DRENROTI-674530 format. One record per residue (C-alpha): residue in three letters; x, y, z. Coordinates in steps of 0.5 Angstrom, whole numbers, padded with zeros to 4 digits, always signed. Each point is the difference from the previous one (the first is absolute). Layout:
BEGIN
ALAXYZ
...
END
This chain:
BEGIN
MET+0349+0163+0276
THR+0000+0006+0004
ASP+0000+0007-0003
GLU+0007+0001+0002
GLY+0002-0007-0003
GLU-0003+0002-0007
ILE+0004+0001-0006
ASN-0001+0007-0003
ILE+0002-0001-0007
PHE-0001+0007-0001
ARG+0005+0002+0005
ALA+0005-0005-0003
LEU-0001+0002-0007
ASP+0001+0008+0002
PHE+0006-0002+0003
ILE+0003-0003-0006
ARG-0002+0006-0004
ASP+0002+0005+0005
ASN+0007-0004+0000
ALA+0001-0002-0007
PRO+0004+0007-0001
ALA+0004-0001+0006
TYR+0002-0007-0002
ALA+0002+0002-0007
GLN+0004+0006+0002
ALA+0004-0005+0005
LYS+0001-0005-0005
ALA+0002+0006-0005
GLN+0005+0002+0005
ARG+0003-0007+0001
VAL+0001-0001-0007
TYR+0003+0007-0001
LEU+0005-0002+0006
GLU+0002-0006-0003
ASN+0002+0003-0006
PHE+0003+0006+0003
ARG+0004-0005+0004
LYS+0004-0002-0006
SER+0001+0007-0003
LYS+0002+0002+0007
LYS+0005-0006+0000
ALA+0003+0002-0007
LEU+0001+0007+0002
LEU+0003-0001+0006
MET+0005-0005-0004
ARG+0002+0005-0004
ALA+0001+0005+0005
ALA+0005-0006+0003
GLU+0003+0000-0006
ILE+0001+0007+0000
LYS+0003+0000+0007
GLY+0005-0005-0003
HIS-0003-0007+0001
LYS+0002-0004-0007
THR-0003-0006+0001
ALA-0008-0002-0001
ALA+0000-0004+0007
ILE+0003+0006+0004
GLN-0004+0005-0003
GLU-0006-0005+0001
ARG+0002+0000+0007
GLU+0001+0007+0001
ALA-0007+0001-0003
TYR-0003-0005+0005
ALA+0003+0003+0006
ASP-0002+0007-0002
PRO-0005+0004+0005
GLU-0004+0002-0006
TYR-0001-0007-0002
ILE-0002-0003+0007
GLU-0005+0006+0000
THR-0003-0002-0006
LEU-0001-0007+0003
ALA-0003+0002+0006
ALA-0005+0004-0005
LEU-0001-0006-0004
GLN-0002-0004+0007
ILE-0005+0005+0002
ALA-0003+0000-0007
THR+0000-0007+0000
GLU-0003-0001+0007
GLU-0006+0005-0002
GLU-0002-0003-0006
GLU+0000-0007+0004
ARG-0004+0003+0005
LEU-0005+0003-0005
ARG+0000-0006-0004
TRP-0002-0005+0006
LEU-0005+0005+0003
ILE-0004+0000-0007
THR+0001-0008-0001
ALA-0003+0000+0007
ALA-0006+0004-0002
GLU-0001-0004-0007
ALA+0000-0006+0005
LYS-0006+0003+0004
ILE-0003+0001-0007
GLU+0001-0007-0001
ALA-0003-0002+0006
TRP-0006+0004+0000
ARG-0001-0003-0007
THR+0000-0007+0003
ILE-0004+0002+0006
GLU-0006+0003-0005
SER+0001-0006-0005
THR-0002-0005+0006
ARG-0005+0005+0003
ARG-0003-0001-0007
ALA+0000-0007-0001
GLU-0003-0001+0007
ALA-0006+0004-0002
ARG-0001-0004-0006
ALA+0000-0006+0004
LEU-0005+0002+0005
END
């Protein structure tokens, strides 16, 4: 392998270390928004009830159609996208580390065979 083709394990480890806080923050944001979505729906259903919508089905319909609920869904979409982007980048770095371990193991086995 050329130098450019070599796996730099330290860069992969640094990447995981450097991006772990961003991944944790993205995951926390996604989990928060998933739970906030339920609270937002309840608040919007209550507002619909105050406006005179008596049945839960109509209140729920009004809540789902509310622009604030749709904004919450859009924020959840962005948070999920960021979490998944970081998760897959970290997974790729982990795969590079595993590939490096396999290559090093093969090199040691070849050295013992000589």
